[in-house]
C-alpha positions as a Python dict, from the first residue, in 0.01 Angstrom:
ca = {
    (1, 'M'): (0, 0, 0),
    (2, 'P'): (122, -124, -362),
    (3, 'I'): (162, -486, -526),
    (4, 'I'): (519, -548, -638),
    (5, 'D'): (544, -809, -863),
    (6, 'D'): (938, -878, -841),
    (7, 'Q'): (851, -1112, -1118),
    (8, 'K'): (707, -889, -1379),
    (9, 'I'): (983, -855, -1713),
    (10, 'L'): (1085, -539, -1812),
    (11, 'H'): (1271, -620, -2144),
    (12, 'D'): (1081, -698, -2442),
    (13, 'N'): (1093, -1102, -2523),
    (14, 'E'): (1022, -1067, -2911),
    (15, 'L'): (1352, -778, -2940),
    (16, 'T'): (1538, -954, -2754),
    (17, 'N'): (1515, -1287, -2892),
    (18, 'Q'): (1579, -1159, -3249),
    (19, 'F'): (1946, -969, -3082),
    (20, 'H'): (2030, -1279, -2958),
    (21, 'Q'): (1950, -1470, -3297),
    (22, 'H'): (2135, -1249, -3501),
    (23, 'F'): (2435, -1225, -3255),
    (24, 'S'): (2448, -1619, -3254),
    (25, 'K'): (2801, -1712, -3284),
    (26, 'G'): (2895, -1472, -2922),
    (27, 'Y'): (3104, -1645, -2718),
    (28, 'H'): (3275, -1565, -2397),
    (29, 'G'): (3220, -1209, -2385),
    (30, 'R'): (3238, -1177, -2736),
    (31, 'L'): (2970, -997, -2949),
    (32, 'I'): (2917, -1164, -3289),
    (33, 'D'): (2699, -1142, -3563),
    (34, 'N'): (2639, -1447, -3781),
    (35, 'Y'): (2824, -1331, -4091),
    (36, 'G'): (3166, -1321, -3802),
    (37, 'N'): (3159, -971, -3734),
    (38, 'Y'): (3228, -799, -3396),
    (39, 'W'): (3026, -573, -3231),
    (40, 'Y'): (3083, -375, -2912),
    (41, 'V'): (2811, -207, -2708),
    (42, 'S'): (2817, 154, -2654),
    (43, 'R'): (2551, 332, -2360),
    (44, 'E'): (2361, 682, -2389),
    (45, 'N'): (2582, 965, -2488),
    (46, 'E'): (2981, 716, -2458),
    (47, 'L'): (3010, 774, -2813),
    (48, 'L'): (2983, 1123, -2825),
    (49, 'N'): (3169, 1143, -2495),
    (50, 'F'): (3429, 954, -2724),
    (51, 'I'): (3496, 1119, -3020),
    (52, 'S'): (3451, 1468, -2833),
    (53, 'S'): (3761, 1298, -2616),
    (54, 'L'): (3942, 1156, -2959),
    (55, 'E'): (3858, 1542, -3148),
    (56, 'N'): (4026, 1662, -2814),
    (57, 'N'): (4297, 1491, -2797),
    (58, 'I'): (4397, 1526, -3146),
    (59, 'G'): (4347, 1894, -3224),
    (60, 'V'): (4147, 1903, -3544),
    (61, 'P'): (3813, 1798, -3620),
    (62, 'I'): (3718, 1476, -3749),
    (63, 'G'): (3383, 1470, -3839),
    (64, 'R'): (3401, 1305, -4177),
    (65, 'I'): (3655, 1080, -4051),
    (66, 'L'): (3426, 952, -3858),
    (67, 'H'): (3196, 920, -4139),
    (68, 'N'): (3357, 758, -4369),
    (69, 'S'): (3471, 505, -4137),
    (70, 'A'): (3119, 401, -4071),
    (71, 'A'): (2984, 362, -4399),
    (72, 'D'): (3331, 178, -4481),
    (73, 'S'): (3215, -51, -4188),
    (74, 'F'): (2839, -77, -4302),
    (75, 'E'): (2916, -174, -4659),
    (76, 'T'): (3160, -467, -4508),
    (77, 'I'): (2864, -613, -4292),
    (78, 'L'): (2580, -567, -4576),
    (79, 'A'): (2840, -728, -4829),
    (80, 'P'): (2741, -1115, -4761),
    (81, 'L'): (2329, -963, -4850),
    (82, 'K'): (2479, -921, -5222),
    (83, 'G'): (2465, -1272, -5272),
    (84, 'V'): (2147, -1362, -5092),
    (85, 'N'): (1845, -1467, -5327),
    (86, 'F'): (1593, -1301, -5200),
    (87, 'G'): (1307, -1468, -5448),
    (88, 'F'): (965, -1316, -5509),
    (89, 'F'): (916, -995, -5431),
    (90, 'G'): (1306, -995, -5329),
    (91, 'K'): (1341, -623, -5290),
    (92, 'K'): (1046, -590, -5082),
    (93, 'K'): (1200, -891, -4830),
    (94, 'R'): (1586, -715, -4844),
    (95, 'S'): (1408, -407, -4764),
    (96, 'R'): (1206, -557, -4476),
    (97, 'L'): (1538, -716, -4394),
    (98, 'L'): (1725, -404, -4372),
    (99, 'I'): (1492, -227, -4172),
    (100, 'S'): (1478, -541, -3880),
    (101, 'H'): (1812, -510, -3888),
    (102, 'W'): (1863, -150, -3802),
    (103, 'E'): (1558, -177, -3532),
    (104, 'T'): (1791, -529, -3399),
    (105, 'F'): (2132, -283, -3347),
    (106, 'G'): (1965, -14, -3140),
    (107, 'W'): (1950, 303, -3435),
    (108, 'G'): (1615, 328, -3374),
    (109, 'S'): (1401, 387, -3780),
    (110, 'Y'): (1457, 538, -4067),
    (111, 'V'): (1170, 632, -4437),
    (112, 'A'): (1391, 557, -4752),
    (113, 'K'): (1084, 812, -4896),
    (114, 'N'): (1176, 1098, -4767),
    (115, 'H'): (1563, 982, -4603),
    (116, 'S'): (1480, 1032, -4293),
    (117, 'I'): (1645, 868, -3950),
    (118, 'I'): (1507, 869, -3594),
    (119, 'T'): (1799, 782, -3382),
    (120, 'N'): (2014, 819, -3120),
    (121, 'V'): (2316, 776, -3297),
    (122, 'F'): (2581, 1046, -3329),
    (123, 'P'): (2479, 1216, -3692),
    (124, 'S'): (2797, 1165, -3833),
    (125, 'I'): (2807, 811, -3787),
    (126, 'V'): (2451, 755, -3798),
    (127, 'T'): (2465, 899, -4165),
    (128, 'G'): (2750, 670, -4290),
    (129, 'F'): (2533, 368, -4183),
    (130, 'Y'): (2249, 505, -4393),
    (131, 'L'): (2476, 600, -4662),
    (132, 'S'): (2624, 286, -4713),
    (133, 'L'): (2187, 129, -4691),
    (134, 'V'): (2107, 323, -4972),
    (135, 'E'): (2380, 218, -5195),
    (136, 'F'): (2367, -84, -5135),
    (137, 'E'): (2010, -107, -5224),
    (138, 'Q'): (2062, 97, -5536),
    (139, 'G'): (2351, -29, -5636),
    (140, 'H'): (2619, 312, -5693),
    (141, 'R'): (2789, 559, -5526),
    (142, 'C'): (2598, 845, -5357),
    (143, 'K'): (2702, 1215, -5175),
    (144, 'I'): (2494, 1279, -4928),
    (145, 'Q'): (2407, 1561, -4727),
    (146, 'W'): (2203, 1628, -4383),
    (147, 'K'): (2093, 1842, -4100),
    (148, 'Q'): (1944, 1760, -3774),
    (149, 'I'): (1563, 1892, -3756),
    (150, 'Q'): (1617, 1804, -3389),
    (151, 'D'): (1751, 1598, -3085),
    (152, 'S'): (1675, 1256, -3268),
    (153, 'L'): (1538, 1373, -3577),
    (154, 'I'): (1765, 1371, -3927),
    (155, 'I'): (1695, 1467, -4248),
    (156, 'C'): (1948, 1345, -4556),
    (157, 'E'): (1978, 1467, -4891),
    (158, 'L'): (2133, 1195, -5152),
    (159, 'E'): (2290, 1242, -5514),
    (160, 'P'): (2374, 972, -5699),
    (161, 'L'): (2717, 947, -5865),
    (162, 'D'): (2831, 784, -6203),
    (163, 'K'): (3055, 594, -5959),
    (164, 'A'): (3044, 185, -5934),
    (165, 'I'): (3080, 101, -5567),
    (166, 'S'): (3385, -72, -5515),
    (167, 'Y'): (3535, -246, -5130),
    (168, 'P'): (3627, -59, -4891),
    (169, 'P'): (3999, -130, -4835),
    (170, 'N'): (4099, -397, -4608),
    (171, 'L'): (4250, -364, -4245),
    (172, 'A'): (4549, -605, -4294),
    (173, 'F'): (4866, -341, -4171),
    (174, 'L'): (4597, -397, -3837),
    (175, 'P'): (4652, -768, -3777),
    (176, 'W'): (4420, -762, -3503),
    (177, 'T'): (4098, -700, -3741),
    (178, 'E'): (4183, -1048, -3893),
    (179, 'A'): (3894, -1237, -3706),
    (180, 'D'): (3878, -1558, -3868),
    (181, 'K'): (4225, -1645, -3703),
    (182, 'I'): (4072, -1617, -3334),
    (183, 'E'): (4050, -2046, -3351),
    (184, 'E'): (4381, -2093, -3373),
    (185, 'T'): (4537, -1823, -3147),
    (186, 'G'): (4260, -1613, -2929),
    (187, 'V'): (4267, -1663, -2560),
    (188, 'K'): (4011, -1903, -2423),
    (189, 'I'): (3815, -1785, -2188),
    (190, 'E'): (3608, -2031, -1946),
    (191, 'G'): (3243, -1928, -1863),
    (192, 'S'): (2926, -1832, -1953),
    (193, 'D'): (2835, -1496, -2108),
    (194, 'V'): (2598, -1258, -1972),
    (195, 'K'): (2221, -1241, -2135),
    (196, 'I'): (2166, -904, -2291),
    (197, 'L'): (1823, -816, -2250),
    (198, 'L'): (1636, -535, -2415),
    (199, 'E'): (1338, -299, -2366),
    (200, 'K'): (1198, -87, -2682),
    (201, 'K'): (1188, 229, -2635),
    (202, 'D'): (1021, 488, -2864),
    (203, 'V'): (1383, 564, -3049),
    (204, 'G'): (1574, 217, -2990),
    (205, 'W'): (1649, 19, -2729),
    (206, 'S'): (1748, 27, -2355),
    (207, 'I'): (1965, -216, -2135),
    (208, 'D'): (1892, -181, -1747),
    (209, 'G'): (1692, 133, -1808),
    (210, 'R'): (1972, 307, -1995),
    (211, 'L'): (1931, 344, -2358),
    (212, 'S'): (2227, 183, -2552),
    (213, 'Y'): (2260, 78, -2931),
    (214, 'I'): (2558, -144, -3086),
    (215, 'L'): (2820, -44, -3359),
    (216, 'P'): (3048, -254, -3515),
    (217, 'C'): (3428, -259, -3392),
    (218, 'D'): (3561, -246, -3737),
    (219, 'M'): (3419, 101, -3743),
    (220, 'I'): (3720, 193, -3473),
    (221, 'N'): (3954, -25, -3643),
    (222, 'R'): (3868, 206, -3954),
    (223, 'I'): (3889, 530, -3767),
    (224, 'I'): (4267, 403, -3660),
    (225, 'F'): (4331, 337, -4022),
    (226, 'N'): (4223, 691, -4156),
    (227, 'L'): (4361, 881, -3872),
    (228, 'S'): (4722, 724, -3934),
    (229, 'G'): (4783, 1048, -4180),
    (230, 'Y'): (4631, 1292, -3950),
    (231, 'V'): (4801, 1192, -3644),
    (232, 'K'): (5220, 1323, -3683),
    (233, 'K'): (5302, 1418, -3259),
    (234, 'L'): (5152, 1268, -2966),
    (235, 'P'): (5040, 1484, -2700),
    (236, 'S'): (5276, 1434, -2347),
    (237, 'K'): (4958, 1293, -2164),
    (238, 'V'): (4847, 1033, -2425),
    (239, 'S'): (5266, 951, -2506),
    (240, 'D'): (5329, 905, -2134),
    (241, 'A'): (5035, 690, -2074),
    (242, 'W'): (5118, 426, -2387),
    (243, 'Q'): (5406, 226, -2473),
    (244, 'L'): (5422, 77, -2794),
    (245, 'E'): (5578, -247, -2912),
    (246, 'G'): (5548, -451, -3262),
    (247, 'I'): (5256, -205, -3370),
    (248, 'D'): (5338, -25, -3745),
    (249, 'D'): (5425, 249, -3697),
    (250, 'R'): (5216, 429, -3911),
    (251, 'F'): (4938, 329, -3719),
    (252, 'G'): (5120, 385, -3339),
    (253, 'N'): (4981, 728, -3261),
    (254, 'A'): (4644, 669, -3388),
    (255, 'F'): (4621, 356, -3159),
    (256, 'S'): (4730, 567, -2867),
    (257, 'H'): (4446, 802, -2916),
    (258, 'V'): (4191, 618, -2906),
    (259, 'V'): (4266, 393, -2645),
    (260, 'Q'): (4366, 683, -2454),
    (261, 'S'): (3961, 856, -2567),
    (262, 'F'): (3813, 503, -2415),
    (263, 'K'): (4053, 467, -2124),
    (264, 'E'): (3890, 856, -2061),
    (265, 'L'): (3562, 752, -2153),
    (266, 'F'): (3558, 489, -1833),
    (267, 'L'): (3687, 716, -1588),
    (268, 'A'): (3425, 1019, -1715),
    (269, 'G'): (3142, 757, -1573),
    (270, 'D'): (3049, 665, -1258),
    (271, 'D'): (3097, 293, -1325),
    (272, 'Y'): (3202, 103, -963),
    (273, 'V'): (3514, -98, -990),
    (274, 'Y'): (3620, -274, -658),
    (275, 'L'): (3914, -544, -669),
    (276, 'N'): (4053, -690, -350),
    (277, 'E'): (4361, -807, -220),
    (278, 'Q'): (4312, -1155, -412),
    (279, 'N'): (4343, -933, -744),
    (280, 'N'): (3959, -1059, -842),
    (281, 'W'): (4065, -954, -1192),
    (282, 'D'): (3843, -1242, -1319),
    (283, 'L'): (3557, -1073, -1145),
    (284, 'V'): (3639, -713, -1273),
    (285, 'I'): (3619, -846, -1659),
    (286, 'S'): (3333, -979, -1619),
    (287, 'S'): (3138, -684, -1453),
    (288, 'H'): (3279, -434, -1679),
    (289, 'L'): (3439, -536, -2050),
    (290, 'K'): (3170, -896, -2130),
    (291, 'P'): (2861, -729, -2093),
    (292, 'F'): (2955, -507, -2372),
    (293, 'G'): (3097, -740, -2607),
    (294, 'I'): (3494, -603, -2521),
    (295, 'G'): (3573, -958, -2252),
    (296, 'A'): (3870, -1121, -2452),
    (297, 'V'): (4131, -1066, -2194),
    (298, 'Q'): (4290, -1234, -1914),
    (299, 'F'): (4474, -1165, -1651),
    (300, 'I'): (4857, -1341, -1596),
    (301, 'K'): (4944, -1228, -1317),
    (302, 'C'): (5037, -949, -1055),
    (303, 'E'): (5400, -881, -985),
    (304, 'D'): (5610, -606, -858),
    (305, 'N'): (5275, -327, -846),
    (306, 'T'): (5262, -499, -1226),
    (307, 'D'): (4985, -635, -1324),
    (308, 'Y'): (5017, -861, -1649),
    (309, 'F'): (4707, -941, -1916),
    (310, 'E'): (4685, -1102, -2205),
    (311, 'V'): (4404, -959, -2505),
    (312, 'S'): (4318, -1190, -2754),
    (313, 'L'): (4396, -1049, -3128),
    (314, 'E'): (4074, -971, -3261),
    (315, 'P'): (3866, -697, -3374),
    (316, 'N'): (3754, -560, -3004),
    (317, 'A'): (4097, -522, -2914),
    (318, 'P'): (4158, -194, -2889),
    (319, 'L'): (3819, -108, -2710),
    (320, 'A'): (3908, -375, -2456),
    (321, 'I'): (4327, -196, -2423),
    (322, 'G'): (4122, 186, -2327),
    (323, 'K'): (3914, 120, -2124),
    (324, 'L'): (4129, -222, -1954),
    (325, 'S'): (4385, 92, -1835),
    (326, 'G'): (4096, 297, -1682),
    (327, 'I'): (3969, 18, -1510),
    (328, 'W'): (4306, -2, -1345),
    (329, 'E'): (4333, 336, -1272),
    (330, 'R'): (4014, 309, -1085),
    (331, 'A'): (4100, 52, -922),
    (332, 'N'): (4467, 215, -794),
    (333, 'G'): (4370, 505, -743),
    (334, 'K'): (4628, 594, -947),
    (335, 'K'): (4736, 724, -1341),
    (336, 'S'): (4862, 433, -1564),
    (337, 'R'): (5184, 366, -1777),
    (338, 'C'): (5018, 68, -2000),
    (339, 'S'): (5294, -139, -2216),
    (340, 'I'): (5164, -299, -2496),
    (341, 'R'): (5348, -558, -2698),
    (342, 'L'): (5216, -701, -3036),
    (343, 'S'): (5295, -1031, -3113),
    (344, 'D'): (5139, -1252, -3400),
    (345, 'S'): (4893, -1447, -3163),
    (346, 'L'): (4815, -1186, -2914),
    (347, 'F'): (4838, -842, -2753),
    (348, 'Y'): (5060, -865, -2398),
    (349, 'I'): (4979, -559, -2215),
    (350, 'K'): (5126, -448, -1881),
    (351, 'L'): (4934, -174, -1628),
    (352, 'Q'): (5186, -74, -1395),
    (353, 'S'): (5193, 298, -1204),
    (354, 'S'): (5325, 576, -1398),
    (355, 'L'): (5448, 773, -1066),
    (356, 'N'): (5793, 728, -971),
    (357, 'Y'): (5694, 595, -649),
    (358, 'N'): (5334, 338, -566),
}
């Protein structure tokens, strides 16, 4: 009979410590790096499935929007490093730091000499990240083309452009992206955070045996921003499911599409949701939202078969709202109608059955 060591450590201590050192500002279900950027955990094929759902709902391919949104988001993340003095052999030290960040995020690895990327991340997204990295190192814009040679191998071709780097547009019209205000306005949720333990793989890392990586929430908000000119009309399954108040009309349809796609992403998975008669939403939030960096949600009350929540104005809000709606549907076995009211300090969420009867 084999001897089973219950104390066997499956995670990589060095990689896990490196991860938590980089994300030292996270608290209460938030994943925040040392520069204040918000991130979320994406598992296995979730990014691919989210994109497939979003394109299907919109009805047009959005590969270029995804690529540009990823590039702009990573450019803003790299921006603080421009002011860092790396001292002697600064170029090599900076390159090593960027390689370390790439590994910490779970994006696999890259070889700058031949512009090859070994990754599990969706090609349009990861090449956007890589383009920003190359432009950051070279100090000018580049044109990029890429080919996916194998499932996890991408080869890029980059052409220098005689164009200075300008900062990506800010997202002031999406007030939940202004994360610096959360200390004054955010929902204060008590309780300790979930410890993320990373298991090193040949490509990237996994959590609890499932291939995973992290993505910037700013990328999702830039997808909403960049989609605004493409989404003119909502299909009935989206318009019937979401009622918005207080969100700029220019971005309302794009916002609805994104939260709908995150809801569908959760419903396509096999995560079990148990909601007891006491409405144990705090436990459900701790189990299904906090471990993914989108836990800034608070259950308020249940009244007349309607559940009320508050979501902080933070960059992870669209992900939290979309997934919360999917969780509600799975827990109740009914299609939901989600009413969202944006105030100066919070999203007020009301979830109820979309049917005329309960």
